[in-house]
C-alpha positions as CSV (number, residue, x, y, z in Angstrom):
1,M,-9.2,-0.6,22.7
2,N,-9.7,3.0,23.1
3,R,-12.1,5.0,20.9
4,W,-9.3,6.8,19.0
5,F,-7.6,3.5,18.0
6,V,-10.9,2.1,16.7
7,A,-11.8,5.3,14.9
8,K,-8.4,5.5,13.2
9,R,-8.6,1.8,12.1
10,V,-12.1,2.2,10.7
11,I,-11.1,5.4,8.8
12,N,-8.0,3.7,7.4
13,E,-10.0,0.7,6.2
14,W,-12.5,3.0,4.5
15,I,-9.8,5.0,2.7
16,T,-8.2,1.8,1.5
17,F,-11.5,0.5,0.2
18,Y,-12.4,3.9,-1.4
19,N,-9.0,4.1,-3.3
20,T,-8.4,0.5,-4.2
21,D,-11.7,-1.4,-4.4
22,R,-14.5,1.0,-5.2
23,P,-15.0,2.0,-8.8
24,H,-15.9,5.6,-9.5
25,T,-18.2,6.7,-12.3
26,A,-16.3,9.9,-12.7
27,L,-13.2,7.8,-13.4
28,E,-14.8,5.6,-16.0
29,K,-15.5,2.8,-13.5
30,R,-11.9,2.7,-12.4
31,T,-10.6,3.0,-8.9
32,P,-8.6,6.1,-7.9
33,D,-5.5,4.0,-7.7
34,E,-6.1,2.6,-11.3
35,A,-6.7,6.2,-12.6
36,Y,-3.7,7.6,-10.8
37,F,-1.2,4.9,-11.6
38,G,-2.6,4.2,-15.0
39,G,-1.7,0.5,-15.1
40,K,1.8,1.0,-13.6
41,E,2.7,-1.3,-10.8
42,M,1.6,0.2,-7.6
43,M,4.0,0.7,-4.7
44,K,3.1,-0.7,-1.4
45,T,3.7,1.3,1.7
46,A,4.4,-0.2,5.1
C-alpha cells in the first residue's frame, strides 16, 4: 500500500467515528449525525 492510500483510509475512518460514534458535549452528548438528522433515518452513501 502506498502512503496516500493508508492516509486517506485512516482519515476517512476518523471522520466516520467523529460524526457517527463520538458524542459531543456541545451537542448535548449527541453525535453530529444525531444532531443534524434529528432522529430522521440517515441516508447511507456508497
